[in-house]
Structures are given as C-alpha cells and as structure tokens.
C-alpha positions as CSV (number, residue, x, y, z in Angstrom):
1,M,0.0,0.0,0.0
2,T,1.2,3.5,-0.7
3,D,1.0,6.3,1.8
4,A,-1.9,7.9,-0.1
5,T,-4.1,4.9,0.3
6,Q,-3.3,4.6,4.0
7,D,-4.3,8.3,4.5
8,S,-7.6,7.8,2.8
9,S,-8.7,4.9,5.0
10,P,-11.4,5.8,7.5
11,T,-10.2,6.6,11.0
12,R,-12.0,5.9,14.2
13,L,-13.3,8.9,16.0
14,E,-11.5,9.1,19.4
15,P,-13.1,10.5,22.5
16,V,-12.0,13.8,23.9
17,A,-8.5,13.5,25.2
18,G,-7.7,14.4,28.8
19,E,-8.4,13.2,32.3
20,W,-12.1,12.7,33.1
21,Q,-13.5,13.2,36.6
22,R,-16.2,10.7,37.3
23,V,-19.1,10.9,39.7
24,S,-19.1,8.9,43.0
25,P,-20.1,5.2,42.7
26,K,-22.5,5.9,45.6
27,Y,-24.6,7.8,43.0
28,I,-25.7,4.5,41.5
29,V,-27.7,3.9,44.7
30,V,-29.4,7.3,44.4
31,D,-30.3,6.7,40.8
32,L,-31.5,3.2,41.3
33,V,-33.8,4.2,44.2
34,G,-35.3,7.0,42.1
35,T,-35.7,4.7,39.1
36,L,-37.3,1.9,41.2
37,I,-39.7,4.3,42.9
38,G,-40.7,5.9,39.6
39,G,-41.1,2.6,37.9
40,A,-43.2,1.2,40.7
41,V,-45.5,4.3,40.6
42,L,-45.9,4.2,36.8
43,T,-46.5,0.4,36.8
44,V,-49.2,0.7,39.5
45,G,-50.7,3.8,37.8
46,T,-50.9,2.2,34.4
47,G,-52.4,-1.0,36.1
48,L,-55.4,0.9,37.5
49,P,-57.5,0.8,34.3
50,W,-57.0,-3.0,34.3
51,F,-57.8,-3.3,38.0
52,F,-61.1,-1.4,37.7
53,S,-62.2,-2.9,34.3
54,Q,-60.6,-6.4,34.4
55,L,-60.2,-6.2,30.6
56,P,-57.3,-8.6,29.8
57,F,-55.8,-6.5,27.1
58,L,-55.2,-3.6,29.5
59,L,-52.9,-5.8,31.5
60,A,-50.3,-5.4,28.8
61,I,-49.7,-1.8,29.6
62,P,-48.5,-2.2,33.2
63,I,-46.5,-5.3,32.2
64,T,-44.7,-3.3,29.4
65,V,-44.0,-0.4,31.8
66,G,-42.7,-2.8,34.4
67,V,-40.3,-4.5,31.9
68,I,-39.1,-1.2,30.6
69,S,-38.4,0.0,34.2
70,L,-36.5,-3.2,34.9
71,L,-34.4,-2.7,31.8
72,I,-33.6,0.9,32.9
73,V,-32.6,-0.5,36.3
74,V,-30.2,-3.0,34.7
75,F,-28.5,-0.3,32.7
76,T,-28.3,2.3,35.5
77,P,-24.9,1.4,36.8
78,R,-23.3,1.7,33.4
79,R,-25.2,4.9,32.6
80,V,-23.9,6.4,35.9
81,R,-20.4,5.4,35.1
82,S,-20.6,7.3,31.8
83,I,-21.1,10.6,33.6
84,G,-18.0,12.7,33.8
85,Y,-16.5,16.2,33.5
86,Q,-13.2,17.7,32.5
87,L,-11.7,21.0,33.5
88,R,-10.0,22.4,30.5
89,E,-8.1,25.7,30.0
90,D,-11.1,27.7,28.7
91,D,-14.1,25.6,29.6
92,L,-15.7,22.8,31.6
93,L,-16.6,19.8,29.4
94,F,-19.4,17.6,30.6
95,R,-20.3,14.1,29.3
96,R,-23.1,11.7,29.8
97,G,-24.9,9.0,28.0
98,L,-24.3,5.5,26.6
99,M,-25.9,5.1,23.2
100,F,-26.6,8.8,22.7
101,Q,-23.6,10.6,24.2
102,R,-23.9,14.2,25.0
103,F,-20.8,16.5,25.4
104,V,-21.4,20.1,26.6
105,A,-18.6,22.6,26.8
106,V,-19.4,25.5,29.1
107,P,-17.0,28.4,28.8
108,Y,-15.9,29.8,32.2
109,G,-16.7,33.4,31.2
110,R,-20.3,32.5,30.3
111,M,-21.2,30.9,33.7
112,Q,-23.7,33.0,35.6
113,L,-24.6,30.8,38.5
114,V,-22.9,27.8,40.1
115,D,-25.3,26.1,42.5
116,I,-25.1,23.0,44.8
117,N,-28.2,20.9,45.5
118,R,-28.6,18.0,48.0
119,G,-31.6,15.8,48.1
120,P,-32.4,13.7,51.1
121,L,-30.9,10.5,49.8
122,D,-27.9,12.5,48.5
123,R,-27.3,14.0,51.9
124,G,-27.5,10.6,53.5
125,L,-24.8,9.3,51.2
126,G,-22.7,12.5,51.4
127,L,-23.3,13.5,47.8
128,A,-24.4,16.7,46.1
129,E,-25.1,17.9,42.6
130,L,-23.5,20.9,41.0
131,K,-25.7,23.0,38.6
132,L,-24.1,25.4,36.1
133,V,-26.4,28.1,34.7
134,T,-25.5,30.2,31.6
135,A,-27.6,32.6,29.5
136,A,-28.2,29.9,26.9
137,A,-30.7,27.4,28.3
138,A,-29.2,24.6,26.1
139,S,-25.8,24.8,27.8
140,N,-27.0,24.5,31.4
141,I,-25.7,21.4,33.0
142,T,-26.1,19.4,36.2
143,I,-23.3,17.2,37.5
144,P,-24.9,14.7,39.9
145,G,-23.3,12.4,42.4
146,L,-20.3,14.5,43.5
147,P,-19.0,14.0,47.1
148,E,-20.0,17.1,49.1
149,P,-16.4,18.4,49.6
150,D,-15.6,17.9,45.9
151,A,-18.7,19.7,44.9
152,E,-17.9,22.7,47.2
153,A,-14.3,22.8,46.0
154,L,-15.4,22.6,42.3
155,R,-18.0,25.4,42.9
156,D,-15.4,27.7,44.5
157,H,-12.9,27.0,41.7
158,L,-15.5,27.6,38.9
159,V,-16.7,30.8,40.5
160,A,-13.1,32.1,40.9
161,V,-12.2,31.2,37.3
162,A,-15.5,32.6,35.9
163,E,-14.9,35.9,37.7
164,S,-11.4,36.2,36.3
165,R,-12.6,35.4,32.8
166,R,-15.4,37.9,33.0
167,A,-13.1,40.6,34.2
168,G,-10.9,40.1,31.2
169,L,-13.8,40.7,28.8
C-alpha cells in the first residue's frame, strides 16, 4: 500500500482526550432508588385501568411499563459510570450517555450561577449535585453524584475562574 491509500482509509473517532473526573459510585444507589420508585408508581398507575375494568388487554400496559423499568434499572450502573466532567483551559466539558452521548462545553466566562443541591438521599450518602447556569438554556448542565467536599471545591474553583474570565472581557 502506498502512503496515499493509507491516509484515505477511514479513521476511528477518538473520544475527547484528557483526564475525566467521574461521579461517585454511591450515586448508583441514588439513581437506582429513584428509578425503582418511579417505575413502581408508573406500573401501579398504568395498572389501575385493568384493575377497575378487568379487561385482559389492559394488563399489557403495566407489564410493558414494568419490563421497561427493569431494563432501565439494569443499565443504570453503566449509565452512571458514563457521567463525567473535565476542567480544561477555557471551559468545563461535561459528558453523559451510553448510546446517545452528550458532550457540553461551558466556557468559564459564560457561567452566571454555580449552585449546589442536595436531596435527602444524596445527603444521607454525602453526595451533592452541581448545577451550572448560563444565559443559553441549552448549555445549562447538572453534574450529579459528587462528594460534598468535591462539589464545594469545584464550585469555588469555577466561581473564581469565571470571575477572572469575565473581568478580562
């Protein structure tokens, strides 16, 4: 093969280079509990028409919802492990998703609000979620499952960097 033919061969798209920070493995518990509760409520709710009418074809709806909920539970650990972020020179890059991956780059100078939220289960496990708000609604991101000290340190770092970048504009 000549060099020209080697260069024209298709190349594999590599993921974004750099060191990715992952969410805490404890977040799997938080996500699983939420998914199980939501799946149970939906399954019971979609089973009510069958319960009151006893029409056999209506039983297919709660069974389908239950199976889909169980599939979501099975994929939850892998989905949680796909969540990550990367602090780069000019922006924060956020990634999530298995089949449909989403990468969002939020420039430091565009950040308007950095917020920390803790739900009851998150607090019990020592976790928090960090929310970044920008003027563009599509670029708002939430990083779930961060250990509380890491979330607070990241918030302070992002606020400091955002202030310095805005001052330079």
